[in-house]
One Martini backbone bead per residue (centre of mass of N, CA, C, O) as a GRO file, in nm:
protein
  262
    1UNK     BB    1   0.095   0.037   0.023
    2UNK     BB    2   0.074   0.358  -0.012
    3UNK     BB    3   0.208   0.628   0.122
    4UNK     BB    4   0.142   0.900   0.280
    5UNK     BB    5   0.170   1.257   0.248
    6UNK     BB    6   0.371   1.529   0.389
    7UNK     BB    7   0.330   1.891   0.295
    8UNK     BB    8   0.489   2.165   0.304
    9UNK     BB    9   0.395   2.510   0.251
   10UNK     BB   10   0.571   2.770   0.062
   11UNK     BB   11   0.503   3.102   0.067
   12UNK     BB   12   0.572   3.380  -0.158
   13UNK     BB   13   0.709   3.713  -0.142
   14UNK     BB   14   0.791   4.037  -0.230
   15UNK     BB   15   1.050   4.242  -0.077
   16UNK     BB   16   1.158   4.559   0.009
   17UNK     BB   17   1.518   4.581   0.089
   18UNK     BB   18   1.719   4.830   0.046
   19UNK     BB   19   1.635   4.816  -0.276
   20UNK     BB   20   1.575   4.508  -0.250
   21UNK     BB   21   1.473   4.196  -0.360
   22UNK     BB   22   1.291   3.980  -0.134
   23UNK     BB   23   1.217   3.683  -0.012
   24UNK     BB   24   0.910   3.587   0.164
   25UNK     BB   25   0.751   3.425   0.405
   26UNK     BB   26   0.400   3.324   0.391
   27UNK     BB   27   0.065   3.376   0.486
   28UNK     BB   28  -0.286   3.306   0.427
   29UNK     BB   29  -0.628   3.443   0.386
   30UNK     BB   30  -0.820   3.379   0.129
   31UNK     BB   31  -0.589   3.511  -0.058
   32UNK     BB   32  -0.538   3.794   0.110
   33UNK     BB   33  -0.425   3.786   0.379
   34UNK     BB   34  -0.093   3.879   0.500
   35UNK     BB   35   0.180   3.690   0.661
   36UNK     BB   36   0.486   3.731   0.784
   37UNK     BB   37   0.773   3.510   0.866
   38UNK     BB   38   1.038   3.464   0.654
   39UNK     BB   39   1.258   3.228   0.540
   40UNK     BB   40   1.215   2.976   0.315
   41UNK     BB   41   1.480   2.803   0.334
   42UNK     BB   42   1.505   2.782   0.638
   43UNK     BB   43   1.231   2.640   0.672
   44UNK     BB   44   1.292   2.398   0.491
   45UNK     BB   45   1.519   2.281   0.674
   46UNK     BB   46   1.333   2.222   0.910
   47UNK     BB   47   1.141   2.026   0.764
   48UNK     BB   48   1.356   1.820   0.699
   49UNK     BB   49   1.432   1.758   1.001
   50UNK     BB   50   1.104   1.677   1.041
   51UNK     BB   51   1.022   1.469   0.805
   52UNK     BB   52   0.936   1.553   0.543
   53UNK     BB   53   0.853   1.450   0.220
   54UNK     BB   54   0.791   1.739   0.104
   55UNK     BB   55   0.776   2.036  -0.109
   56UNK     BB   56   0.618   2.369  -0.151
   57UNK     BB   57   0.667   2.632  -0.384
   58UNK     BB   58   0.505   2.964  -0.381
   59UNK     BB   59   0.468   3.237  -0.602
   60UNK     BB   60   0.239   3.499  -0.555
   61UNK     BB   61   0.364   3.733  -0.763
   62UNK     BB   62   0.425   3.622  -1.051
   63UNK     BB   63   0.167   3.663  -1.218
   64UNK     BB   64   0.120   3.976  -1.166
   65UNK     BB   65   0.441   4.026  -1.262
   66UNK     BB   66   0.516   3.863  -1.512
   67UNK     BB   67   0.665   3.595  -1.388
   68UNK     BB   68   0.868   3.377  -1.262
   69UNK     BB   69   0.980   3.209  -1.033
   70UNK     BB   70   1.222   3.228  -0.797
   71UNK     BB   71   1.529   3.108  -0.878
   72UNK     BB   72   1.706   3.160  -0.625
   73UNK     BB   73   1.538   2.979  -0.439
   74UNK     BB   74   1.564   2.716  -0.593
   75UNK     BB   75   1.873   2.696  -0.589
   76UNK     BB   76   1.911   2.708  -0.280
   77UNK     BB   77   1.733   2.468  -0.209
   78UNK     BB   78   1.896   2.255  -0.374
   79UNK     BB   79   2.162   2.301  -0.200
   80UNK     BB   80   2.011   2.262   0.112
   81UNK     BB   81   1.780   2.056   0.010
   82UNK     BB   82   1.723   1.687   0.041
   83UNK     BB   83   1.434   1.709  -0.127
   84UNK     BB   84   1.149   1.711  -0.269
   85UNK     BB   85   1.022   1.972  -0.505
   86UNK     BB   86   0.783   2.219  -0.569
   87UNK     BB   87   0.710   2.470  -0.829
   88UNK     BB   88   0.525   2.787  -0.824
   89UNK     BB   89   0.468   3.059  -1.040
   90UNK     BB   90   0.431   3.202  -1.352
   91UNK     BB   91   0.390   2.963  -1.541
   92UNK     BB   92   0.397   2.976  -1.926
   93UNK     BB   93   0.636   2.774  -2.018
   94UNK     BB   94   0.888   2.567  -2.118
   95UNK     BB   95   1.108   2.757  -2.021
   96UNK     BB   96   1.018   2.760  -1.726
   97UNK     BB   97   1.054   2.465  -1.677
   98UNK     BB   98   1.354   2.450  -1.745
   99UNK     BB   99   1.453   2.650  -1.533
  100UNK     BB  100   1.348   2.504  -1.276
  101UNK     BB  101   1.469   2.221  -1.324
  102UNK     BB  102   1.774   2.318  -1.369
  103UNK     BB  103   1.761   2.450  -1.055
  104UNK     BB  104   1.604   2.181  -0.882
  105UNK     BB  105   1.337   2.103  -0.954
  106UNK     BB  106   1.105   1.828  -0.965
  107UNK     BB  107   0.847   2.014  -0.986
  108UNK     BB  108   0.572   2.173  -1.173
  109UNK     BB  109   0.334   2.432  -1.138
  110UNK     BB  110   0.012   2.476  -1.279
  111UNK     BB  111  -0.245   2.725  -1.353
  112UNK     BB  112  -0.336   2.973  -1.528
  113UNK     BB  113  -0.194   2.879  -1.796
  114UNK     BB  114  -0.362   2.614  -1.826
  115UNK     BB  115  -0.634   2.755  -1.879
  116UNK     BB  116  -0.542   2.936  -2.120
  117UNK     BB  117  -0.334   2.671  -2.205
  118UNK     BB  118  -0.373   2.337  -2.208
  119UNK     BB  119  -0.131   2.246  -2.398
  120UNK     BB  120   0.096   2.285  -2.188
  121UNK     BB  121   0.065   2.017  -2.048
  122UNK     BB  122   0.145   1.835  -2.285
  123UNK     BB  123   0.418   1.963  -2.350
  124UNK     BB  124   0.547   1.909  -2.073
  125UNK     BB  125   0.506   1.601  -2.065
  126UNK     BB  126   0.663   1.541  -2.329
  127UNK     BB  127   0.938   1.681  -2.234
  128UNK     BB  128   0.944   1.584  -1.891
  129UNK     BB  129   0.707   1.446  -1.783
  130UNK     BB  130   0.443   1.384  -1.577
  131UNK     BB  131   0.603   1.387  -1.299
  132UNK     BB  132   0.655   1.719  -1.342
  133UNK     BB  133   0.334   1.769  -1.353
  134UNK     BB  134   0.138   2.018  -1.188
  135UNK     BB  135  -0.199   2.071  -1.115
  136UNK     BB  136  -0.322   2.374  -1.008
  137UNK     BB  137  -0.618   2.404  -0.793
  138UNK     BB  138  -0.840   2.667  -0.745
  139UNK     BB  139  -1.119   2.694  -0.512
  140UNK     BB  140  -1.476   2.793  -0.501
  141UNK     BB  141  -1.780   2.903  -0.330
  142UNK     BB  142  -2.079   3.071  -0.415
  143UNK     BB  143  -2.256   3.018  -0.179
  144UNK     BB  144  -2.490   2.803  -0.352
  145UNK     BB  145  -2.307   2.736  -0.558
  146UNK     BB  146  -2.070   2.612  -0.736
  147UNK     BB  147  -1.785   2.474  -0.786
  148UNK     BB  148  -1.489   2.666  -0.880
  149UNK     BB  149  -1.242   2.773  -1.079
  150UNK     BB  150  -0.953   2.975  -1.004
  151UNK     BB  151  -0.753   3.250  -1.100
  152UNK     BB  152  -0.521   3.477  -1.036
  153UNK     BB  153  -0.520   3.433  -0.721
  154UNK     BB  154  -0.850   3.426  -0.696
  155UNK     BB  155  -0.986   3.650  -0.921
  156UNK     BB  156  -1.072   3.434  -1.151
  157UNK     BB  157  -1.340   3.297  -1.304
  158UNK     BB  158  -1.457   2.989  -1.407
  159UNK     BB  159  -1.632   2.702  -1.565
  160UNK     BB  160  -1.485   2.504  -1.393
  161UNK     BB  161  -1.474   2.222  -1.240
  162UNK     BB  162  -1.255   2.057  -1.051
  163UNK     BB  163  -1.303   1.768  -1.160
  164UNK     BB  164  -1.300   1.833  -1.464
  165UNK     BB  165  -1.017   1.966  -1.470
  166UNK     BB  166  -0.860   1.727  -1.359
  167UNK     BB  167  -0.937   1.530  -1.586
  168UNK     BB  168  -0.816   1.700  -1.815
  169UNK     BB  169  -0.530   1.710  -1.703
  170UNK     BB  170  -0.484   1.407  -1.715
  171UNK     BB  171  -0.530   1.376  -2.023
  172UNK     BB  172  -0.282   1.582  -2.090
  173UNK     BB  173  -0.047   1.477  -1.846
  174UNK     BB  174  -0.078   1.503  -1.562
  175UNK     BB  175   0.067   1.372  -1.244
  176UNK     BB  176  -0.073   1.602  -1.058
  177UNK     BB  177  -0.274   1.736  -0.785
  178UNK     BB  178  -0.335   2.070  -0.661
  179UNK     BB  179  -0.573   2.128  -0.399
  180UNK     BB  180  -0.735   2.451  -0.329
  181UNK     BB  181  -0.898   2.627  -0.078
  182UNK     BB  182  -0.998   2.948  -0.049
  183UNK     BB  183  -1.205   2.941   0.190
  184UNK     BB  184  -0.987   2.776   0.387
  185UNK     BB  185  -0.754   2.951   0.376
  186UNK     BB  186  -0.607   3.001   0.693
  187UNK     BB  187  -0.854   2.903   0.900
  188UNK     BB  188  -0.843   2.607   1.044
  189UNK     BB  189  -1.128   2.430   0.957
  190UNK     BB  190  -1.050   2.252   0.733
  191UNK     BB  191  -1.107   2.055   0.488
  192UNK     BB  192  -1.269   1.999   0.176
  193UNK     BB  193  -1.367   1.680   0.157
  194UNK     BB  194  -1.585   1.673  -0.057
  195UNK     BB  195  -1.416   1.785  -0.292
  196UNK     BB  196  -1.177   1.598  -0.274
  197UNK     BB  197  -1.339   1.340  -0.336
  198UNK     BB  198  -1.436   1.419  -0.617
  199UNK     BB  199  -1.148   1.422  -0.738
  200UNK     BB  200  -1.033   1.141  -0.653
  201UNK     BB  201  -1.275   0.992  -0.812
  202UNK     BB  202  -1.197   1.115  -1.109
  203UNK     BB  203  -0.900   1.023  -1.059
  204UNK     BB  204  -0.563   0.843  -1.074
  205UNK     BB  205  -0.403   1.061  -0.972
  206UNK     BB  206  -0.253   1.240  -0.757
  207UNK     BB  207  -0.377   1.409  -0.454
  208UNK     BB  208  -0.336   1.737  -0.315
  209UNK     BB  209  -0.441   1.865  -0.020
  210UNK     BB  210  -0.561   2.211   0.047
  211UNK     BB  211  -0.686   2.408   0.292
  212UNK     BB  212  -0.739   2.432   0.660
  213UNK     BB  213  -0.535   2.330   0.852
  214UNK     BB  214  -0.546   2.294   1.237
  215UNK     BB  215  -0.529   1.979   1.269
  216UNK     BB  216  -0.444   1.656   1.270
  217UNK     BB  217  -0.735   1.559   1.200
  218UNK     BB  218  -0.744   1.693   0.914
  219UNK     BB  219  -0.551   1.498   0.780
  220UNK     BB  220  -0.711   1.244   0.828
  221UNK     BB  221  -0.960   1.338   0.667
  222UNK     BB  222  -0.817   1.369   0.396
  223UNK     BB  223  -0.752   1.062   0.376
  224UNK     BB  224  -1.025   0.921   0.453
  225UNK     BB  225  -1.252   1.112   0.317
  226UNK     BB  226  -1.086   1.236   0.062
  227UNK     BB  227  -0.855   1.037  -0.051
  228UNK     BB  228  -0.581   1.144  -0.026
  229UNK     BB  229  -0.232   1.124  -0.093
  230UNK     BB  230  -0.203   1.427   0.014
  231UNK     BB  231  -0.099   1.687   0.251
  232UNK     BB  232  -0.108   2.041   0.260
  233UNK     BB  233   0.073   2.299   0.461
  234UNK     BB  234   0.124   2.619   0.624
  235UNK     BB  235  -0.005   2.749   0.879
  236UNK     BB  236   0.016   2.507   1.071
  237UNK     BB  237   0.343   2.501   1.081
  238UNK     BB  238   0.385   2.810   1.160
  239UNK     BB  239   0.175   2.821   1.437
  240UNK     BB  240   0.204   2.548   1.542
  241UNK     BB  241   0.303   2.324   1.810
  242UNK     BB  242   0.381   2.153   1.532
  243UNK     BB  243   0.520   1.893   1.347
  244UNK     BB  244   0.557   1.659   1.107
  245UNK     BB  245   0.637   1.431   1.302
  246UNK     BB  246   0.392   1.454   1.494
  247UNK     BB  247   0.169   1.431   1.282
  248UNK     BB  248   0.243   1.150   1.165
  249UNK     BB  249   0.188   0.997   1.429
  250UNK     BB  250  -0.120   1.056   1.431
  251UNK     BB  251  -0.176   0.923   1.160
  252UNK     BB  252  -0.074   0.641   1.235
  253UNK     BB  253  -0.279   0.605   1.480
  254UNK     BB  254  -0.524   0.598   1.256
  255UNK     BB  255  -0.413   0.368   1.036
  256UNK     BB  256  -0.212   0.506   0.844
  257UNK     BB  257   0.008   0.504   0.576
  258UNK     BB  258   0.317   0.629   0.713
  259UNK     BB  259   0.602   0.776   0.746
  260UNK     BB  260   0.827   0.808   1.025
  261UNK     BB  261   1.110   0.765   0.891
  262UNK     BB  262   1.388   0.851   0.686
   0.00000   0.00000   0.00000
């Protein structure tokens, strides 16, 4: 039986310090309110020491600033962190894929660009292999309406349902889905397990559930009720007095297959 994965998510924004642009680790609430935490690579090294399975780096400014994710962070992380990691933010072309992979990323996440040009998923999978292509899906529900996919950092609504878009992404060659609830983001109210389950039942590629973890029990719900292959969290690990090693022990105690030691 495949072991479930626990993945800290490191979100970054650009901050002007002394006239220089510096990446800073942040957490968000509903993709809107931003709280600065510290240095992303330093925090990544802590997560590695605490036996996280993988990492996800997301550059939140990249799409709006019309650039690819911060390459200097990717390169530094690859030099100092010896575990698999995914990078997303502003990826628009095969050249962006090549840049991030050649600087140390193991996987690259596509979001807005994939909706605008779905053929990019196929081109990336053909060029670098499906295992390198992560389709990042941000979703929310407006009042009593349906769940829909949103792009441009949660600002632009599409007509895609998350399950239908995940299935299309799988057909085009994506090797993994990163599924994030905008409504639950940073709230610590728990994952939207209903929607997670809809997506996991629609596709056969791995689904990483994200958005809302505030207790170790929420990770267990994501695995048991949502049937996710992995759960990613940012706010939980930044503010809770609990690390990935402690959390995975509680997941294991719930009877789920998860690695305890590196």
